N, C-alpha and C positions, 0 to 999 in steps of 0.2 A: 391462473389469476384472472378474475372476472374484470377488474378494473386495470387498465394499462398502468403498470407501476412506473414510478419516477426513478431514474437511475441517479444515485448519489455517489459521487466519486471523491475519495479521500486520498490526497497525496501523502507522501511520506517525508522523511528527513532529507534535506539537501535538494529539495525540489519545491515546486509551488503549483498553484491551481492550473496555470497555463500548460503544465505538462500533460494535461488531459485534452488539449485542444483537438488533436487529431481524432481522438475517440469521440468527442462531443460532436464534431462535424459529421461523422459517419452516423451517429445516432440521430442527430437532427434531420439528416437526409431521409431518414425513415420515419420522421414525425414522432420520434421518441423524446420525451422530456428528460433533460439531464441537467444536474446541478453539480458543479465542482465546489465542494465545501472547503473553505480555508481551514488548515490545520495549524494550530498555534505552535505545536512542537515544544510545549513548555512542560507539561506533565501529562502522563497517561490518563489519569483520572479526569483532569480538566479538559483535555482534548476529546476524550470520549463523551463527556457530558455536553460539550458544545455540539458534537455530531448528533447526539440525542435531541438536542434543542432544534437543530436543523430539520431532522426527520419529523418532529412534532409540528413544526411550523408548516411543513409541506402538507400534512394532513391527508396523505394518500399512501397506498402501499408502496414499498420501496425495494429496489434491488440495490444493495449496499456493496460498493466496490472499494477495495483498499490496495494501495501500492506500498510495498516496503514496510516501514513502521506504521503506515496507515492500516496495515492488517492487524496490528496490535489494537489500534483504536477501534476498528469496526467490530472486532471480536468482543470488546468490552461494551461498545455502544449498542450492539444488537442483542446483548444478553437479556433474555426475558422481555424482548421488545416485539410485540405482535405485528407492528407495522412493517418489519423487515421480513420479506418473503424469500429472499435468496441472498447468498454471499458470493462475491467473486474476489479471489485473492490473486493479485497481479504481481509476480515477483515479491510476494508479501509474507510476512510472518503470520502464522496461525497458531497462536500460543495456547497452552493449557494453563490452568491456574498455577501461579507461582513462577511462571517462566517470563523472562525479560528478553527484549530484542538482542542485547549484547550477549546474554548467556546462550540463547538459541544459536546465534551466528557462530559461536565457538564449538557447537556440538559436533560439527563435522569440519574437517580441514577444507581450506579453499578460499576463505574470505581474507582479502588484503586491505579491508577498510581501515582497520586500526592504525596502520602505518601511513594512511593517506590523510589523516585528520589533523587539523589545527584546533587547539583548545585555548579559550580565553575566558577570564572571569567576567561575570555580569553582576550588576549592582544588587540584583535581587537574591544573589547567593549562588554558589556553584559555578559551573562552567558551561559555556556554549561551545558546541562542536560544529565545524564546517570542514568540507573537503578542500584541500589546498588547490588553488587554481591551476598550478602547474601539473597536477596529476588528475584533475577532474575528468578530462576526456577519457583517459585510459581506464580509470577506476569506475566511473559511473555510466558512461554512455559511449563506449568505444565504437559502436556501430552507427553513430550519427556524424555528419560532416563537422570538421573542426570549427567552423565559424558558428554553427549552432551550439556546439559544446561550449564555446567560449561565452555565449549568451547565457546558457544554462548555469555555468559556473558563477557568473556575475549575479544571477537572480536567485540562486539557491537560498533557501531559508535554513539557517542553522537550527539545530536541535539541542536542547539541554541534555547534559549528561544524565540528569535525573530522569528525564523522559525515557531515554534509551536503556537505562538500567532498572526502570520500575518493573516490578513483577505484576502480571495480570491478577487483579484482585478477585474478579467474579469466580464463583464456584460453578457457574453455568456458562462456560465459553460458548459463544453463539453457534459455532460449527457443530456442537454436539446435538443441537435440536433443529437447526436451520440448514436446508440443503446448500451445499457449497460447490463451487467450481474453481479450478485452479489453472492458471496459465503462467508459465515461467520459462526462463532461458537456461541453456546449459553452460553459458559463459558468464553468468552473473558473478561479479567479483565482490559484491557486498554480502549476498546470502548464498552459500554454496548450494549447487544443484542437488547434492545428496540430502540437504536439509529440506529443500522444496519437495522432493519426492517423499521424504519421511512424513512431512506435515500433511501433504495431500492424502497419503494412504491412511494416516491416523484419523483424519477428518472424515474418511469415507467419501471422498469427493465424487460427485456425480459424473464429472468429466475432468480429465487432466490433459492440458496441452503443453508440450515441451518444445520450445522454439530453438532449433539448432543455430548456433553462432551468434545469438543475440546477447545484448548487454542487460544490465540491471534496469535501464531506462526503457522498459518494454512499451509503455504507453506512448512514448515519443517515437521510437524506432519501428515498432510493430503494431500500429494502431488497428490494423485490420484484424490481426489475430486476437487482440484484446477485445475489440468490438464483437467479433464472432462469438467469443466466450460469453460476453454479457448477453448477447441475443439468445444463446442457448439457455442461460439461466432464466431469462424472461419468458421464454416459450415452454419451459418445462411444465 
């Protein structure tokens, strides 16, 4: 990449932009520009369109990074988008056309997310979903200290059921034409490790990092591994 790309980081459901702080600190220490894009978690189409707008506003080449449901968003946002030079999936979904986050998470056994969720109606229609505070630490980020997990539970952004059940619309999922890197944990309770391995292999990942003993909240608990994967993508 002739021009140093900007790293755009897209959080997933039950998290928020500050979940990338440890990664951004490490990128900035190497004078790499990084932007954590807010993810509305309202609809897959709308969330992806917003990320496309962010990329267009930057006006430079981009390495696009997604966590969890953020992987759904970047796969749609980067479809046929020449500004995106590389994709990094961080404990993230890498869907094909017609696949949703919920359907993918059930493809292999191991996810306990469904039993950890609270649902409540929203005035715009449908339900919002959030992880119950009493199980958030164990479900989402078992490898971070309890006080930090309590803050993460309180600042989590709920996602609509519609967003998490929406099927990928594009017939050109970005990983089919854009080089991809994957980093994930073997103790992810939201997305089973067997699914991570399947998606990385299907995408023809340039590199796959599997972090032993880590949780779903990899950008928080293992920012060095996540940053190393992003740097690999940048330097490819």
